C-alpha positions, 0 to 999 in steps of 0.5 A: 239532745234532738228535739222531737218532729215539730217542736221547738225550744227557744234559748233564752239569756235568763237575765233578760226576760224573753217569752219561750215555748214547751212543746210536748211532743204529742205527751202532754197539751201545750201550755202557754209561753212564760216569762223567765228571769233568774232569781237566786239560779245563776242565769249563765251555769247552763247556758246554750246547754239542750235538755229535754225535760220529762216526768210522768203523768199525774199532778204531781209529776206535771207540777215538778217537771214544770219547775225544772222547765222553768229553772232549767231555763232560767239557768240559760239552757234550752230547754224542750218540755217532754214530760206526762209521759204514761207510766214509772217504767216508760218514763225511766226508760225514756231517761235511759234511752236518752229520750229525756235528760232530767225527771223526778223520781221516788226512791222507794219505786227506785229501790223496790220496782227498778231495782227489785229489792223486796223489802224497803229500808226505814230510813229516808237517809239510808234508803236514798243512799242506797237508791244513789249507790246501786242505781249508779252502779248497775244503771249508770243513773245519778240521783240528785238530792231528794226533797223532804216531800214523802208522796207514798201510797195510801188507801182512803174512804170518804169521810162518811163510810169511815164514821160509819163503819169505823174503819180507821187502819189498814188492820180495819179494813182487813177486819172488815173485808173478812167480816162483810167481804161485799164492803171490801170494794176497791179501786186502784189505778193499773200500775198499783194493781200490779206494782209489788209495793202496791196492790198484791203487797198490800193484800199479802201484808194485811191479810187480805188476798181472799178478797174476789177479784170482782171486788177490784175495779182498776181505773185511771188515776184521777178516776178512782178519786171521784169515783171513791167520792161518789161511793158507787163503785167503791168504797176503798181507793188508792190515793197519793198522800201529798194529793189535794184532792184528799181534803176538797174530796173530804177523804180519811187516809187510813193508817198503815198501821204495820207500816207497808208502803215504803217512803217515796222522797221524789228525787231528780234524776240524770245520766252520768255522763249527763252529769259528767258534762253538766253537773249543773243540772242537779246542782241547780235544782238541789235547793229547790228540791230542799224547798218541796215538802210534804205540805208545800207539795200538797198545796202545789197539787191541790192548786192543779187537781182542785183549783184547776190551775196549770201546772206551769202556772202553779210552777211559776208562782212557787219558783218566784215565791222562793226567790228562784225566779223572778 
């Protein structure tokens, strides 16, 4: 894996704590060097292997990317930081094109968006097995064991609006959109507005296809939360269920009472030839994935989105607390 212009990745013997630099290749902000020493991770399993780590561009993905960087570095790899890629498709294409070697994606996204299926499989293990089998056969992509965390989409309102309107479910939202359409204002991110497992599918499933296009605002991911909290631009907003800002901002997540949104368990991905050459990548990440529960990841996300901590610092603290690094 070649480095991008101007970046550098310094090899570390994981048995000796030395500083290393993660270069973002223009995709994200540089973060401070971190001392890494292997804990339960095998310090020689990826000795001197060059690996570029990617991620999408929202807080949870940035944390997962930094966790991966630190873990693979502790395993002896020469790591390059290529996290903070904008959009799901661009990140996946970076993997397929060889610009990155590993990143985390979500089983629901894999099944519906990348593989083009119309309906999710409502069982975590069966959904994972189906995605893993088909993506390997069709695209030479290997999915590692997914984490227990389920970061699915949801619609949320402020606690005040929930109390005033009595809205608690997406069916309640549909009733309000029918009776008082002027109150059915929605903020979503651009990607969600076009995904089959996003806004179009949700509106169809709940009979809200008549909502005027002028009622829907397309914003950046973080802006959705702040505008929803202000209650000026929209009454309803798209959120990720593991986002720490939900509790911090006093938002109420509406129940998906028809079970439209799929399961989105996060798992690391590599190309088949990469896995064949270095199966230790997914082996290293498997016990880490097992520790990433929905509750745990929500806390990690909150430290970034609500408390302003750097993803690298949050990742380091998590790995140390769990004994993966020292």
